[in-house]
C-alpha positions as CSV (number, residue, x, y, z in Angstrom):
1,M,35.2,1.5,-22.3
2,G,31.9,2.9,-23.7
3,K,29.6,5.5,-22.2
4,K,27.6,4.6,-19.2
5,R,23.8,4.5,-19.8
6,I,21.4,6.4,-17.6
7,L,17.6,6.0,-17.7
8,L,16.0,9.1,-16.3
9,K,12.4,9.0,-15.1
10,I,10.9,12.4,-14.8
11,G,7.3,12.7,-13.5
12,S,4.6,15.3,-13.9
13,N,5.2,16.9,-10.5
14,T,8.9,17.6,-11.4
15,L,8.1,18.7,-15.0
16,T,5.6,21.2,-13.7
17,K,7.8,22.2,-10.7
18,E,4.6,21.6,-8.7
19,T,2.5,24.1,-10.6
20,N,-0.3,23.5,-13.2
21,H,2.0,24.1,-16.2
22,I,4.9,22.3,-17.8
23,S,8.0,24.2,-16.9
24,R,10.2,25.0,-19.9
25,G,12.9,26.0,-17.5
26,K,12.9,22.5,-16.0
27,I,13.1,20.9,-19.4
28,E,15.9,23.3,-20.3
29,D,17.7,22.3,-17.1
30,L,17.5,18.6,-18.1
31,G,19.0,19.4,-21.5
32,I,21.8,21.5,-20.1
33,Q,22.8,18.6,-17.8
34,I,22.6,16.0,-20.5
35,A,24.7,18.1,-22.8
36,A,27.3,18.6,-20.1
37,L,27.5,14.8,-19.5
38,N,27.4,13.8,-23.2
39,D,31.0,12.6,-23.3
40,E,30.6,10.2,-20.4
41,Y,26.9,9.2,-20.4
42,E,24.1,8.3,-22.8
43,F,20.6,9.1,-21.7
44,I,17.2,7.6,-22.2
45,I,14.2,9.5,-20.7
46,V,10.9,8.2,-19.5
47,S,8.8,11.3,-19.2
48,S,5.3,11.8,-17.9
49,G,3.5,15.1,-18.4
50,A,1.2,14.6,-21.4
51,I,-1.9,15.1,-19.4
52,A,-0.4,18.1,-17.6
53,A,0.5,19.6,-20.9
54,A,-3.0,19.1,-22.3
55,K,-4.6,20.8,-19.3
56,Q,-2.7,24.0,-20.3
57,F,-4.7,24.2,-23.5
58,V,-8.0,22.4,-23.1
59,K,-10.7,21.6,-20.5
60,L,-12.8,18.5,-21.2
61,D,-15.9,17.3,-19.3
62,N,-15.1,15.1,-16.3
63,Q,-11.4,16.0,-16.8
64,D,-10.2,14.6,-13.5
65,K,-12.4,11.5,-13.2
66,D,-13.1,9.5,-16.4
67,V,-10.1,7.3,-17.5
68,F,-11.2,7.8,-21.2
69,V,-11.1,11.6,-20.7
70,K,-7.6,11.2,-19.3
71,Q,-6.6,9.1,-22.3
72,A,-8.0,11.8,-24.6
73,L,-6.0,14.5,-22.7
74,A,-2.9,12.4,-23.1
75,S,-3.5,12.2,-26.8
76,I,-3.9,16.0,-27.0
77,G,-0.9,16.7,-24.7
78,Q,1.7,14.3,-25.9
79,P,2.5,16.3,-29.1
80,H,2.7,19.5,-27.0
81,L,5.1,17.8,-24.5
82,M,7.3,16.6,-27.3
83,R,7.3,20.0,-28.9
84,I,8.6,21.6,-25.7
85,Y,11.3,18.9,-25.4
86,N,12.3,19.3,-29.0
87,E,12.5,23.1,-28.9
88,N,14.5,23.3,-25.7
89,F,16.9,20.4,-26.5
90,K,17.5,21.5,-30.1
91,D,18.8,24.8,-28.8
92,L,21.4,22.8,-26.9
93,G,22.4,20.7,-29.9
94,L,20.5,17.7,-28.7
95,N,18.2,15.5,-30.9
96,T,15.1,13.9,-29.5
97,S,12.8,11.0,-30.6
98,Q,9.5,9.8,-29.2
99,C,8.7,6.2,-28.2
100,L,5.3,5.2,-26.8
101,L,5.2,1.9,-25.0
102,S,2.4,-0.3,-23.5
103,Y,2.6,-3.0,-20.8
104,S,1.8,-5.6,-23.3
105,D,5.0,-4.7,-25.2
106,F,7.0,-6.2,-22.4
107,E,5.2,-9.6,-22.6
108,K,6.3,-10.4,-26.2
109,E,9.9,-11.5,-26.9
110,Q,9.9,-10.1,-30.5
111,T,8.5,-6.8,-29.4
112,K,11.1,-6.5,-26.6
113,K,13.8,-7.1,-29.2
114,N,12.3,-4.5,-31.5
115,I,12.3,-2.0,-28.6
116,V,16.0,-2.7,-27.7
117,N,17.1,-2.6,-31.4
118,T,15.3,0.7,-32.1
119,I,16.4,2.5,-29.0
120,N,20.0,1.3,-29.5
121,V,20.0,2.7,-33.1
122,L,18.6,6.0,-31.8
123,V,21.2,6.3,-29.0
124,K,24.1,5.3,-31.3
125,N,23.0,8.1,-33.7
126,N,22.9,10.7,-30.9
127,Y,19.1,10.8,-30.5
128,I,17.6,10.9,-27.0
129,P,14.6,8.5,-26.8
130,I,11.8,10.1,-24.8
131,I,9.5,7.4,-23.7
132,N,6.0,7.6,-22.3
133,E,3.2,5.1,-21.8
134,N,0.9,4.8,-24.7
135,D,-2.0,6.2,-22.7
136,T,-4.3,6.6,-25.7
137,V,-4.7,2.8,-26.3
138,A,-4.0,1.5,-22.7
139,T,-6.9,0.2,-20.7
140,D,-7.4,0.0,-16.9
141,E,-6.2,-3.6,-17.0
142,I,-3.0,-3.1,-18.8
143,R,-2.0,0.4,-17.7
144,F,1.2,0.8,-15.8
145,G,-0.5,3.2,-13.4
146,D,2.7,5.0,-12.9
147,N,5.8,5.6,-15.1
148,D,8.0,4.5,-12.3
149,K,7.3,0.9,-13.2
150,L,7.6,1.7,-16.9
151,A,11.0,3.2,-16.2
152,A,12.2,0.2,-14.3
153,L,11.0,-2.3,-16.9
154,T,12.7,-0.2,-19.6
155,A,15.9,0.1,-17.6
156,V,16.1,-3.7,-17.3
157,L,15.3,-4.2,-21.0
158,L,18.0,-1.7,-22.1
159,N,20.6,-2.9,-19.5
160,V,21.2,0.6,-18.2
161,D,23.8,1.4,-15.5
162,I,21.7,3.7,-13.4
163,L,18.0,4.3,-13.1
164,I,17.4,7.9,-11.8
165,I,13.9,8.6,-10.6
166,A,13.3,12.3,-10.2
167,T,10.8,13.3,-7.5
168,N,10.0,16.2,-5.3
169,T,11.8,15.1,-2.1
170,N,15.5,14.6,-1.3
171,G,15.1,10.8,-1.8
172,I,13.3,8.7,0.8
173,Y,13.1,10.0,4.4
174,T,13.1,8.0,7.6
175,K,9.6,7.7,9.1
176,N,10.6,9.2,12.4
177,S,12.2,12.2,10.9
178,I,9.0,13.0,8.9
179,H,7.0,12.6,12.1
180,D,9.4,15.1,13.8
181,E,9.1,17.5,10.8
182,N,12.8,17.3,10.2
183,P,13.2,15.1,7.1
184,E,16.3,13.0,7.0
185,T,17.3,11.2,3.8
186,I,18.1,7.5,3.8
187,K,21.2,7.7,1.7
188,L,22.1,4.0,1.0
189,V,19.8,1.0,0.8
190,N,20.6,-2.7,0.4
191,D,17.4,-4.2,1.9
192,L,14.2,-3.0,0.2
193,K,12.0,-4.7,2.9
194,S,13.5,-2.5,5.6
195,L,12.9,0.5,3.3
196,E,9.3,-0.3,2.8
197,K,8.7,0.2,6.6
198,E,9.9,3.8,6.3
199,I,7.5,5.1,3.6
200,G,4.1,6.7,3.9
201,E,1.0,6.5,1.7
202,S,1.2,10.0,0.1
203,K,0.9,10.5,-3.7
204,S,2.1,13.5,-5.7
205,S,-0.4,16.2,-6.8
206,H,0.0,15.6,-10.6
207,G,1.4,12.0,-10.6
208,T,-0.3,8.7,-9.9
209,G,2.4,7.2,-7.7
210,G,4.2,7.9,-4.5
211,M,7.2,6.4,-2.7
212,Q,5.7,2.9,-2.8
213,S,5.7,2.9,-6.6
214,K,9.3,4.0,-6.6
215,I,10.3,1.2,-4.2
216,E,8.5,-1.3,-6.4
217,A,10.4,0.1,-9.4
218,A,13.7,-0.2,-7.5
219,G,12.8,-3.8,-6.8
220,I,12.5,-4.5,-10.5
221,S,15.9,-2.9,-11.3
222,K,17.6,-4.3,-8.2
223,A,16.7,-7.8,-9.4
224,A,18.7,-7.0,-12.6
225,N,21.6,-5.6,-10.6
226,I,20.8,-2.0,-11.7
227,E,21.2,0.8,-9.1
228,T,18.2,3.1,-8.5
229,W,18.7,6.7,-7.4
230,I,15.8,8.6,-6.0
231,V,16.7,12.3,-6.4
232,N,15.0,15.7,-5.9
233,G,14.4,16.7,-9.5
234,L,13.1,20.2,-8.5
235,N,16.6,21.2,-7.9
236,D,18.6,22.7,-10.8
237,N,21.5,20.5,-11.9
238,F,20.2,17.6,-9.8
239,I,21.8,14.9,-12.0
240,L,25.2,16.6,-12.0
241,K,25.1,17.1,-8.3
242,A,24.0,13.5,-7.6
243,L,26.8,12.1,-9.7
244,K,29.2,14.3,-7.7
245,D,27.4,13.3,-4.4
246,E,26.8,17.0,-3.6
247,I,23.2,16.6,-2.6
248,P,21.3,14.2,-0.4
249,F,19.5,11.4,-2.3
250,T,18.6,7.8,-1.8
251,K,20.8,5.2,-3.6
252,I,19.4,1.6,-3.8
253,V,22.1,-0.9,-4.7
């Protein structure tokens, strides 16, 4: 039996640990876990954070409003984000590579084959693909809007075993428990329609999605018989702990 394949989606809110700066400590935490699991699992990462990385270095006019300014920030921030990944992962003996994808890439059969072949070669040669949306060239009409969907489409394309979406909650909570201010995690889900009734409309401070986008992503992966785990990525060792069932998280099967 070969290694199991995990696609990890990590958003800006997790990467910044809910601050205004990319957390080197969080990226190091990811690398330590991946290194520890290297004998059993191979990893592909879908990572947000390019815009958040850029905001540490520059301030552009209309920074938070104009989509073209955000695309410019992504262009500035993406090399910084990859540098932080490279530096932290290299210290742990891990090799990284960058892959930028657009929505249109998933509409062309030849392009999809190219993505699969390239990433399989990278993984086979012990390089961890770090994927982000190609924000610089994307337009409003073809933007993913959130990397949750990008992660799910990529997970299906690469036939992964588990899609792990790292967020800032212990999975999805029941609506009543949120109302009572005593959040209770929904641990196992078979029916996404029932799950949709439990979620709110909130979005993360740095990201563009919320729980709705995560459920939509889970629907894409579920249709391909891929499990989706929604896990609190702010915790150290969250992947290791989820695999050992030591923390509460939502598993959609």
